[in-house]
N, C-alpha and C positions, 0 to 999 in steps of 0.2 A: 420907281418902277418904270421901265421904258415903255413907251407907247408903240408896241410892235407893229400894229396895223399902219399907223401914221408913218413910221420909219420906212417900212417897205414900199408904201405908196409913193412917198417923196423920192426915194432912191430910184424907183422904176421910172419916174418922170425925168430924172436927171440922166440916167444911163441911155445911150442911143438904142433905138429899137432893133438895131442889128446885133446888139450884144445881149447874150443870154445871162440871166442872173441866177446863180445857184445860191440859195439861202442855206448857209452852213449851220446845221442844227445840232452839232455835237455838243453834248452835255446839257442840251435844252430839253425841257419836259414836253410831253404830248400836248398839254394845254398851250404852251408857248408856240409850238409848231402850228397848232390849229388857228391861233390868232393870225399868223402869217398866211396860212392856207385860205382862211375866210376872206382875204382881200382878193382872192382869185389866183394867188401864186401857187404853182404846183411843182416846182423843181427844188428839191432839197438835197443837201450833201451831208454825208456822215463819214467819220474817220474810221470807226471801229465796227467790225462785223457784228459782234455780240450786242453792242448798243443799238445798232440799226435793227437787228432782229427783235429786240425787246420792245421797240416802238412801233414797228411796221404794222402789226396786226391791230393796233389801237387807233390807227389813222386811216383816212380814206384810201381806197384802192387806186384812185387815179393819180396819186402822187408819183412823180418821176424821181426815183432815187438815184443819186450819183454817189459812188464810193470815191472819196477824194483823199483818203489816207492810205498809208502803206498796207498792202494786202498780203497776208501770209498765204502760202500756197495751200495749206491744209484747211483754209476757210472758204476757198473759192466755191465749193459745191453748195454752200449754204445760201449764197446770194445769186448764183446764176439763174435760178428759176424766175426771178422778178426784177433784177437790177436793170435800170435803163441805160446807165453808162458807168464804166469803170475808168476813171480819169487817171489812175495812179499805177498803170502798168509799167514797172520799172526794170524788168528782166525778161529775156526771151523765154526762160523757163516758166515764168508766171503766165506769159501769153499762151504758151503751149498747153498749160494746164487749164486755163480758161476755155481754150478751144476744145479740149477733150471733154470737159464737163458740159459745155454747151451742146456739143454734138450728141451726147447721150439723151438729151431731152428735146432735141430739134429746135434749139434757139440759136440765133446769131447775136452776139454781144457787141455792142458799140464800145470801143476802147480808145483811150488816148495814151500815147507813149509819153511817160514822164521823163523829162530831161533834168539832169543835175546842172543847174546854172548858177547856184549860189556859192558864196565863199565858204559857208559852213559845211563841214564834213558830215554833220549829222543828218543832212537831207539826203533822200534817196533819188535815184534816177540814172538813166542811160547817159553815156557820153555819145557824141556824134559818131565816133569811130565804131562804137558798139552797135548803134542803130544801122549804120551803113553795112556792117558785116552781116547783121541779121537780114536786112532787106535784100541783100544779094544772095542769100542762101536758098537752096531749093526747098528746105523745110518750111521757110516762111511762106513761100508761094503756095504750099499745100494746105495752109490753114484756111478752112472754109467756114468755121463757125464763129469767127471774130471779124469785126469790121473796124478797120483802123480809120478813125474819124478825125484825127489830128494829134496835137501834142499838148503837153502841160508842163508848167514849171513854176517854181517858187523862188522869188528873189531873196537875196540876203536880208535878214532883219537888221536894218540900219536906217539912220536918219539921213544918209547920203543919197539924195535923190538921183544924182548923176550915176552912181553905181547901180542903183535899181534900174534906171533907164537903160544903161548899157547891157545889163543882164537880160532885160526884156527884148531889147533890140537883137541880141544874139539869138534868143529863142525864136524870134520871128525869122531870122536868117536860116536857122535850122529847118523851120517849117518850109520855107521856100526851096531849100536844097532838096528836101525829101519829095516835095511836090513835083519839082522839075525832073529829078533823076529817076524816081521810083514809083510815084503815085499820080502821075500826070493824068491818067485815065480814070482815077478813082473819084467819082463824084462826091462820095461821102467824106473825103479827106479835105476838110475846110475849117476845122476848129483850132483855135489857139487859146487854151485856157491859162490865163495868167492875170494876176491881180487879186488882192484881198482887201480887207477893210482899210489898211494903211497905205496901199499903193495902187488902188484900182484906177485912179484917174491917170496915172502915168501909164499903166498897162493899156488902157483904152487908147491913149494917144499913140502908143507903139503898136497897135494892131490887134489887141485882144478881141476875141469873139465870145469868150465866156469869162465872167468874173465870179469869184467864190467869196461871198461876204457873210460874216456872222455877227460880229460885235456891233456894227452900225445898225443892224436890224434888231438884234435881241438884247443889246447892252453888253457891257464888259462882263467877262466870266468872273464869278466870285472865287 
């Protein structure tokens, strides 16, 4: 049985203070999440809306929930009232729906644009050309209920560290391009979410400001 409290405390000592830790709690029980929360940690990430909703009301209200998995457009309205950040905005259509749902209740939702940087086709995300086209559109500039805080990406699942490094390096370049060309005056645009349990050290070395870690904290999934 993993010592969740010890794991998260030691991880937070290792990670630079400039890097946010999202404890990825998908498939984990309320009790397991509470063990991490009771160390003082408050940022948790979930992949699926239904699972998040089933846990949320059994846990403290001051948890900052990040949605880190693929978000279906028909599920947006369920999380907009409470979500702290949606890290996995992977289409312009999804961003517009988040904006519409947030507008209805007077919220502004922090969002990251998810880029497809991995070799695997199964992963979601924008290409740089798609984001450029979106950023240059008048429709994008009219979105008032979303706040673009940065970008997110997942590297290829591989033991080749140089491939992982090159993918993270590319994501960092994408961030710099967007910051320079389109979001230079946006103070909120400062996050690069990259790095998970297997590659977070490489991600931090390549400029990550948010890491999403599950198995190091909670143990391997059964």
